N, CA, C and O of each residue as an XYZ file, in Angstrom:
632
protein
N       0.842     -1.178      0.000
C       0.000      0.000      0.000
C       0.885      1.237      0.000
O       1.822      1.326      0.793
N       0.606      2.173     -0.860
C       1.432      3.370     -0.952
C       0.627      4.616     -0.624
O      -0.590      4.666     -0.798
N       1.347      5.616     -0.145
C       0.700      6.874      0.213
C       1.715      7.982     -0.010
O       2.700      8.068      0.722
N       1.496      8.827     -1.002
C       2.368      9.970     -1.232
C       3.831      9.627     -1.443
O       4.697     10.272     -0.853
N       4.135      8.624     -2.273
C       5.528      8.251     -2.521
C       6.126      7.403     -1.419
O       7.331      7.148     -1.423
N       5.320      6.965     -0.485
C       5.798      6.111      0.595
C       5.002      4.821      0.568
O       3.968      4.727     -0.093
N       5.496      3.829      1.294
C       4.767      2.571      1.372
C       4.729      2.105      2.813
O       5.618      2.412      3.607
N       3.682      1.356      3.136
C       3.579      0.776      4.466
C       4.303     -0.566      4.463
O       4.162     -1.357      3.531
N       5.071     -0.811      5.503
C       5.722     -2.098      5.702
C       5.246     -2.654      7.033
O       5.019     -1.887      7.969
N       5.089     -3.984      7.142
C       4.720     -4.542      8.439
C       5.874     -4.375      9.426
O       7.039     -4.386      9.030
N       5.552     -4.223     10.692
C       6.590     -4.185     11.714
C       7.223     -5.565     11.807
O       6.533     -6.579     11.698
N       8.521     -5.603     12.005
C       9.227     -6.878     12.135
C       9.964     -6.896     13.459
O      10.198     -5.850     14.066
N      10.333     -8.099     13.907
C      10.949     -8.249     15.211
C      12.456     -8.188     15.215
O      13.062     -8.394     16.267
N      13.094     -7.916     14.091
C      14.555     -7.855     14.040
C      15.002     -6.458     13.675
O      14.306     -5.741     12.957
N      16.156     -6.073     14.167
C      16.735     -4.788     13.812
C      17.447     -4.934     12.478
O      18.415     -5.687     12.374
N      16.989     -4.235     11.472
C      17.603     -4.224     10.143
C      17.716     -5.615      9.536
O      18.519     -5.811      8.625
N      16.946     -6.580     10.006
C      17.000     -7.925      9.456
C      18.280     -8.664      9.783
O      18.592     -9.666      9.141
N      19.022     -8.196     10.759
C      20.296     -8.806     11.104
C      20.096    -10.035     11.973
O      19.243    -10.046     12.861
N      20.890    -11.075     11.714
C      20.783    -12.280     12.532
C      22.124    -12.678     13.150
O      22.325    -13.840     13.505
N      23.027    -11.732     13.276
C      24.344    -11.983     13.855
C      24.296    -11.774     15.368
O      23.740    -10.791     15.856
N      24.888    -12.716     16.096
C      24.995    -12.555     17.547
C      26.126    -11.596     17.862
O      27.179    -11.635     17.226
N      25.908    -10.740     18.840
C      26.920     -9.778     19.291
C      27.051     -9.871     20.798
O      26.108    -10.236     21.500
N      28.228     -9.538     21.277
C      28.476     -9.469     22.717
C      28.785     -8.033     23.085
O      29.667     -7.404     22.502
N      28.051     -7.524     24.054
C      28.300     -6.193     24.593
C      28.974     -6.398     25.940
O      28.396     -7.003     26.843
N      30.187     -5.897     26.076
C      30.951     -6.062     27.307
C      30.791     -4.799     28.147
O      31.139     -3.704     27.705
N      30.271     -4.954     29.343
C      30.034     -3.843     30.252
C      31.207     -3.755     31.226
O      31.699     -4.780     31.697
N      31.658     -2.536     31.528
C      32.742     -2.364     32.495
C      32.335     -3.002     33.825
O      31.174     -2.931     34.227
N      33.299     -3.622     34.497
C      33.044     -4.352     35.747
C      32.325     -3.492     36.783
O      31.468     -3.998     37.508
N      32.655     -2.207     36.866
C      32.018     -1.345     37.875
C      30.514     -1.174     37.630
O      29.775     -0.792     38.538
N      30.057     -1.461     36.379
C      28.633     -1.348     36.062
C      27.910     -2.700     36.072
O      26.718     -2.761     35.770
N      28.601     -3.760     36.409
C      27.991     -5.097     36.422
C      26.704     -5.147     37.248
O      25.732     -5.755     36.801
N      26.656     -4.527     38.447
C      25.401     -4.571     39.214
C      24.210     -3.931     38.480
O      23.061     -4.277     38.756
N      24.472     -3.017     37.564
C      23.381     -2.352     36.845
C      22.668     -3.293     35.875
O      21.604     -2.951     35.360
N      23.233     -4.461     35.621
C      22.624     -5.434     34.722
C      21.580     -6.305     35.425
O      20.848     -7.044     34.767
N      21.509     -6.223     36.759
C      20.553     -7.041     37.500
C      19.131     -6.752     37.020
O      18.703     -5.598     36.983
N      18.413     -7.796     36.657
C      17.039     -7.674     36.184
C      16.913     -7.525     34.677
O      15.817     -7.671     34.134
N      18.013     -7.238     33.991
C      17.962     -7.034     32.537
C      17.543     -8.302     31.799
O      16.857     -8.230     30.780
N      17.954     -9.462     32.308
C      17.662    -10.720     31.618
C      16.168    -11.061     31.601
O      15.752    -11.997     30.917
N      15.365    -10.306     32.349
C      13.922    -10.533     32.365
C      13.241     -9.997     31.105
O      12.070    -10.288     30.865
N      13.957     -9.223     30.307
C      13.399     -8.631     29.090
C      13.785     -9.461     27.871
O      14.786    -10.178     27.885
N      12.988     -9.354     26.830
C      13.302    -10.076     25.588
C      14.059     -9.200     24.598
O      14.823     -9.712     23.782
N      13.855     -7.875     24.660
C      14.464     -6.961     23.707
C      15.034     -5.736     24.417
O      14.550     -5.325     25.472
N      16.072     -5.167     23.812
C      16.727     -3.987     24.357
C      16.867     -2.920     23.289
O      16.868     -3.210     22.092
N      16.985     -1.695     23.737
C      17.409     -0.593     22.876
C      18.878     -0.376     23.199
O      19.241     -0.183     24.359
N      19.726     -0.407     22.175
C      21.160     -0.189     22.363
C      21.526      1.132     21.697
O      21.313      1.310     20.498
N      22.076      2.050     22.475
C      22.607      3.306     21.950
C      24.120      3.165     21.903
O      24.736      2.729     22.876
N      24.713      3.528     20.789
C      26.161      3.364     20.642
C      26.746      4.537     19.870
O      26.033      5.277     19.192
N      28.045      4.687     19.986
C      28.774      5.771     19.333
C      29.260      5.286     17.976
O      29.855      4.214     17.877
N      29.012      6.063     16.935
C      29.456      5.744     15.574
C      30.924      6.158     15.445
O      31.246      7.183     14.843
N      31.794      5.348     16.017
C      33.210      5.703     16.176
C      33.991      5.793     14.875
O      35.083      6.362     14.860
N      33.469      5.252     13.788
C      34.202      5.312     12.523
C      33.801      6.528     11.682
O      34.398      6.782     10.636
N      32.809      7.268     12.130
C      32.409      8.493     11.434
C      33.305      9.635     11.915
O      33.646      9.709     13.095
N      33.678     10.507     11.011
C      34.546     11.634     11.377
C      33.817     12.939     11.127
O      32.871     12.989     10.341
N      34.253     13.987     11.790
C      33.654     15.314     11.589
C      33.787     15.751     10.134
O      32.895     16.412      9.602
N      34.890     15.388      9.488
C      35.128     15.798      8.105
C      34.137     15.155      7.141
O      33.990     15.619      6.010
N      33.449     14.085      7.573
C      32.575     13.371      6.640
C      31.104     13.761      6.739
O      30.259     13.092      6.144
N      30.773     14.821      7.474
C      29.371     15.232      7.593
C      28.849     15.707      6.239
O      29.443     16.573      5.597
N      27.735     15.128      5.823
C      27.070     15.527      4.581
C      25.587     15.665      4.883
O      25.030     14.860      5.630
N      24.946     16.670      4.317
C      23.519     16.837      4.575
C      22.660     16.128      3.534
O      21.499     15.824      3.805
N      23.210     15.858      2.345
C      22.494     15.131      1.297
C      23.302     13.881      0.947
O      24.504     13.962      0.691
N      22.627     12.718      0.939
C      23.312     11.452      0.671
C      22.423     10.540     -0.157
O      21.216     10.757     -0.266
N      23.029      9.533     -0.731
C      22.283      8.462     -1.379
C      22.104      7.380     -0.312
O      23.093      6.887      0.230
N      20.857      7.002     -0.002
C      20.613      6.036      1.073
C      21.473      4.775      0.915
O      21.530      4.171     -0.156
N      22.133      4.398      2.006
C      22.982      3.213      1.987
C      24.131      3.319      1.015
O      24.727      2.305      0.653
N      24.462      4.543      0.577
C      25.504      4.773     -0.428
C      25.222      4.014     -1.724
O      26.149      3.629     -2.437
N      23.938      3.800     -2.025
C      23.536      3.096     -3.244
C      23.458      4.114     -4.380
O      22.625      5.018     -4.328
N      24.310      3.992     -5.413
C      24.349      4.986     -6.486
C      23.058      5.081     -7.296
O      22.802      6.123     -7.898
N      22.242      4.037     -7.332
C      21.013      4.056     -8.129
C      19.859      4.789     -7.426
O      18.797      4.973     -8.020
N      20.058      5.206     -6.177
C      18.997      5.911     -5.454
C      19.219      7.418     -5.502
O      20.355      7.886     -5.564
N      18.136      8.162     -5.472
C      18.213      9.629     -5.454
C      18.679     10.111     -4.093
O      18.487      9.438     -3.081
N      19.294     11.287     -4.083
C      19.752     11.866     -2.825
C      18.570     12.293     -1.963
O      17.545     12.760     -2.459
N      18.750     12.117     -0.661
C      17.790     12.592      0.339
C      18.592     13.213      1.475
O      19.813     13.063      1.530
N      17.918     13.900      2.372
C      18.594     14.477      3.533
C      19.113     13.381      4.457
O      18.468     12.345      4.620
N      20.265     13.605      5.055
C      20.905     12.598      5.910
C      19.988     12.154      7.047
O      20.031     10.990      7.444
N      19.162     13.051      7.578
C      18.285     12.675      8.681
C      17.099     11.824      8.231
O      16.342     11.328      9.067
N      16.929     11.649      6.914
C      15.880     10.784      6.376
C      16.433      9.405      6.021
O      15.775      8.633      5.323
N      17.634      9.093      6.498
C      18.260      7.790      6.214
C      18.810      7.188      7.504
O      18.795      7.818      8.562
N      19.295      5.955      7.388
C      20.001      5.317      8.496
C      21.499      5.292      8.210
O      22.250      4.620      8.917
N      21.949      6.027      7.168
C      23.387      6.123      6.894
C      24.110      6.516      8.172
O      23.631      7.373      8.914
N      25.250      5.906      8.437
C      25.926      6.163      9.698
C      27.202      6.977      9.583
O      27.597      7.624     10.553
N      27.856      6.967      8.441
C      29.167      7.607      8.359
C      29.121      9.104      8.079
O      30.154      9.765      8.190
N      27.996      9.656      7.729
C      27.937     11.068      7.346
C      27.019     11.903      8.242
O      26.666     13.021      7.865
N      26.627     11.408      9.397
C      25.637     12.086     10.232
C      26.225     13.261     11.003
O      27.410     13.253     11.337
N      25.398     14.281     11.291
C      25.884     15.406     12.087
C      26.060     15.038     13.562
O      26.796     15.708     14.287
N      25.394     13.988     13.999
C      25.653     13.465     15.347
C      26.166     12.042     15.175
O      25.963     11.438     14.122
N      26.801     11.518     16.154
C      27.461     10.207     16.018
C      26.807      9.143     16.895
O      27.477      8.216     17.350
N      25.511      9.273     17.131
C      24.804      8.322     17.980
C      24.046      7.328     17.114
O      23.278      7.722     16.236
N      24.261      6.035     17.359
C      23.549      4.973     16.675
C      22.551      4.325     17.618
O      22.700      4.403     18.837
N      21.529      3.683     17.053
C      20.489      3.040     17.836
C      20.077      1.746     17.158
O      19.887      1.713     15.942
N      19.937      0.685     17.930
C      19.391     -0.577     17.434
C      18.445     -1.149     18.467
O      18.685     -1.035     19.669
N      17.368     -1.766     18.002
C      16.508     -2.571     18.862
C      16.933     -4.007     18.618
O      16.897     -4.485     17.484
N      17.336     -4.697     19.680
C      17.913     -6.036     19.562
C      17.153     -7.034     20.426
O      16.456     -6.658     21.370
N      17.299     -8.308     20.088
C      16.744     -9.376     20.926
C      17.807     -9.786     21.931
O      18.951    -10.045     21.556
N      17.445     -9.846     23.182
C      18.372    -10.234     24.244
C      18.450    -11.747     24.318
O      17.431    -12.424     24.455
N      19.667    -12.277     24.227
C      19.878    -13.714     24.322
C      20.281    -14.137     25.726
O      19.767    -15.124     26.252
N      21.209    -13.387     26.341
C      21.645    -13.744     27.693
C      22.398    -12.591     28.345
O      22.879    -11.672     27.682
N      22.481    -12.677     29.670
C      23.282    -11.750     30.468
C      24.078    -12.621     31.434
O      23.499    -13.308     32.275
N      25.401    -12.594     31.314
C      26.267    -13.365     32.200
C      27.430    -12.489     32.616
O      28.220    -12.045     31.783
N      27.528    -12.242     33.927
C      28.592    -11.418     34.478
C      28.528    -10.037     33.835
O      27.576     -9.295     34.074
N      29.524     -9.677     33.022
C      29.538     -8.368     32.364
C      29.280     -8.476     30.856
O      29.523     -7.527     30.111
N      28.791     -9.623     30.419
C      28.574     -9.850     28.986
C      27.076     -9.934     28.690
O      26.356    -10.762     29.249
N      26.632     -9.055     27.796
C      25.244     -9.052     27.336
C      25.270     -9.545     25.892
O      25.836     -8.893     25.014
N      24.653    -10.698     25.657
C      24.638    -11.279     24.311
C      23.302    -10.956     23.655
O      22.240    -11.202     24.228
N      23.368    -10.393     22.430
C      22.173     -9.958     21.706
C      22.237    -10.427     20.264
O      23.273    -10.895     19.790
N      21.126    -10.295     19.584
C      21.069    -10.560     18.146
C      20.358     -9.380     17.486
O      19.339     -8.899     17.981
N      20.916     -8.917     16.351
C      20.298     -7.818     15.610
C      20.956     -6.469     15.813
O      20.370     -5.447     15.458
N      22.164     -6.432     16.377
C      22.850     -5.161     16.605
C      23.444     -4.660     15.294
O      24.283     -5.327     14.688
N      23.009     -3.492     14.865
C      23.431     -2.898     13.601
C      24.557     -1.898     13.865
O      24.384     -0.693     13.678
N      25.717     -2.411     14.303
C      26.858     -1.558     14.639
C      28.143     -2.238     14.190
O      28.197     -3.459     14.042
N      29.175     -1.432     13.975
C      30.481     -2.001     13.655
C      31.088     -2.631     14.896
O      30.823     -2.195     16.016
N      31.902     -3.656     14.695
C      32.626     -4.269     15.793
C      33.475     -3.199     16.479
O      34.178     -2.439     15.813
N      33.409     -3.143     17.799
C      34.186     -2.164     18.545
C      33.481     -0.853     18.789
O      34.045      0.031     19.434
N      32.252     -0.691     18.290
C      31.513      0.552     18.540
C      31.254      0.690     20.041
O      30.695     -0.222     20.651
N      31.647      1.810     20.644
C      31.395      1.994     22.077
C      29.901      2.098     22.369
O      29.193      2.881     21.735
N      29.428      1.316     23.319
C      28.019      1.352     23.713
C      27.830      2.473     24.722
O      28.554      2.556     25.714
N      26.862      3.328     24.464
C      26.556      4.467     25.337
C      25.585      4.049     26.430
O      25.754      4.417     27.593
N      24.555      3.269     26.052
C      23.532      2.902     27.021
C      22.746      1.693     26.530
O      22.663      1.434     25.329
N      22.176      0.964     27.469
C      21.246     -0.135     27.209
C      19.940      0.218     27.908
O      19.942      0.675     29.051
N      18.833      0.006     27.221
C      17.529      0.282     27.809
C      16.596     -0.864     27.458
O      16.629     -1.352     26.328
N      15.760     -1.311     28.400
C      14.782     -2.343     28.049
C      13.772     -1.791     27.051
O      13.332     -0.647     27.169
N      13.412     -2.603     26.076
C      12.369     -2.226     25.123
C      11.032     -2.490     25.798
O      10.753     -3.611     26.224
N      10.208     -1.455     25.893
C       8.940     -1.544     26.611
C       7.773     -1.366     25.647
O       7.959     -0.961     24.499
N       6.581     -1.670     26.118
C       5.414     -1.596     25.228
C       5.173     -0.190     24.716
O       4.614     -0.035     23.630
N       5.572      0.849     25.451
C       5.364      2.220     24.970
C       6.390      2.622     23.914
O       6.316      3.722     23.367
N       7.348      1.738     23.622
C       8.310      2.005     22.552
C       7.756      1.648     21.173
O       8.365      1.990     20.159
N       6.618      0.970     21.122
C       5.987      0.657     19.844
C       5.415      1.933     19.246
O       4.987      2.820     19.984
N       5.400      2.040     17.917
C       4.807      3.229     17.288
C       3.313      3.339     17.593
O       2.642      2.337     17.841
N       2.805      4.575     17.571
C       1.363      4.788     17.722
C       0.629      3.962     16.672
O       1.118      3.786     15.556
N      -0.527      3.466     17.030
C      -1.324      2.684     16.095
C      -0.985      1.205     16.096
O      -1.615      0.422     15.385
N       0.007      0.815     16.891
C       0.367     -0.594     16.987
C      -0.580     -1.270     17.964
O      -0.802     -0.783     19.073
N      -1.131     -2.390     17.543
C      -1.994     -3.148     18.438
C      -1.119     -4.092     19.259
O      -0.349     -4.878     18.708
N      -1.249     -4.004     20.578
C      -0.438     -4.827     21.469
C      -1.367     -5.711     22.294
O      -2.243     -5.222     23.007
N      -1.159     -7.024     22.184
C      -1.922     -7.992     22.970
C      -1.029     -8.437     24.123
O       0.096     -8.887     23.903
N      -1.527     -8.313     25.348
C      -0.735     -8.673     26.523
C      -1.251     -9.977     27.122
O      -2.455    -10.230     27.162
N      -0.296    -10.811     27.594
C      -0.667    -12.073     28.220
C       0.387    -12.400     29.275
O       1.585    -12.270     29.024
N      -0.062    -12.823     30.454
C       0.863    -13.229     31.500
C       1.332    -14.640     31.194
O       0.517    -15.539     30.988
N       2.638    -14.835     31.163
C       3.223    -16.122     30.804
C       4.396    -16.403     31.737
O       5.427    -15.736     31.654
N       4.248    -17.372     32.612
C       5.323    -17.757     33.537
C       5.861    -16.558     34.314
O       7.072    -16.341     34.358
N       4.993    -15.800     34.909
C       5.313    -14.622     35.712
C       5.992    -13.513     34.911
O       6.645    -12.641     35.485
N       5.839    -13.546     33.598
C       6.344    -12.475     32.743
C       5.224    -12.057     31.808
O       4.328    -12.846     31.508
N       5.276    -10.832     31.354
C       4.273    -10.332     30.426
C       4.752    -10.605     29.010
O       5.854    -10.206     28.634
N       3.923    -11.285     28.225
C       4.237    -11.511     26.814
C       3.412    -10.527     25.995
O       2.197    -10.431     26.169
N       4.075     -9.799     25.104
C       3.400     -8.841     24.251
C       3.461     -9.328     22.816
O       4.536     -9.645     22.308
N       2.335     -9.387     22.177
C       2.260     -9.741     20.763
C       1.784     -8.489     20.056
O       0.775     -7.898     20.442
N       2.510     -8.077     19.014
C       2.144     -6.811     18.383
C       1.980     -6.953     16.888
O       2.620     -7.780     16.239
N       1.102     -6.121     16.364
C       0.915     -6.008     14.921
C       0.759     -4.529     14.611
O       0.225     -3.757     15.408
N       1.224     -4.169     13.470
C       1.106     -2.777     13.070
C       1.809     -2.551     11.748
O       2.286     -3.483     11.100
N       1.858     -1.298     11.372
C       2.511     -0.919     10.131
C       3.327      0.334     10.375
O       3.008      1.145     11.244
N       4.383      0.478      9.596
C       5.148      1.717      9.599
C       5.212      2.224      8.168
O       5.175      1.439      7.221
N       5.306      3.512      8.018
C       5.363      4.143      6.703
C       6.815      4.484      6.395
O       7.475      5.163      7.182
N       7.319      4.015      5.246
C       8.689      4.293      4.817
C       8.676      4.804      3.382
O       7.733      4.525      2.642
N       9.711      5.550      2.970
C       9.763      6.048      1.596
C       9.782      4.897      0.575
O      10.250      3.795      0.861
N       9.270      5.186     -0.596
C       9.195      4.182     -1.671
C      10.570      3.655     -2.055
O      10.685      2.506     -2.481
N      11.626      4.474     -1.913
C      12.959      4.031     -2.344
C      13.468      2.825     -1.556
O      14.422      2.182     -1.993
N      12.864      2.494     -0.406
C      13.300      1.319      0.348
C      13.130      0.044     -0.454
O      13.878     -0.912     -0.252
N      12.142      0.008     -1.379
C      11.975     -1.182     -2.225
C      13.176     -1.398     -3.114
O      13.470     -2.534     -3.484
N      13.888     -0.323     -3.470
C      15.050     -0.401     -4.352
C      16.343     -0.608     -3.574
O      17.401     -0.807     -4.171
N      16.266     -0.562     -2.264
C      17.449     -0.640     -1.410
C      18.092     -1.993     -1.555
O      19.109     -2.264     -0.916
C-alpha cells in the first residue's frame, strides 16, 4: 500500500533484518546495573558511531551509499558515516546476560563501537497505532504486536 511516494511495511521483530549474535561487554564497575535485565526479551542499544569523522558530515546522501537511489537528507536515512551526530540506535533481541557480557542478536553496529547505554524495550516504545496484545506467561508479560510503519518508496530499491 502506498501513500504519497511512501509505502507501508509490516513491523518486524529484528533490527535491520540482522541475525548476527553480538556481545556487549560492560565495564566491571557497572555489572550490578545489569541485575534484572535478563527478564526482558528486547533492548534498545545506543552506541557511538566511532568510525564516522567530523570531516565526513554531509547533509544530502544516497541512502545506503547506493548509487542508483536519489539523494535525500541525511536525517531521512540510516546512513551512519555522514551524520551530524554520532549516535547509533538498534533494537535487539536479548539472548543472555552473564557477568559483564550481554549477548544480543540484531545489533546494527560495527565491531568495537562503544556502547553508550542499554535500555529495556517496553510496550510504549511501539509506534502509535500498533496493536499490542498482553498475556501473563510464567510470571512475565508476553506482548504480541501487529502494526505498520510508513517508509519512503525508495526502500523497495534498497
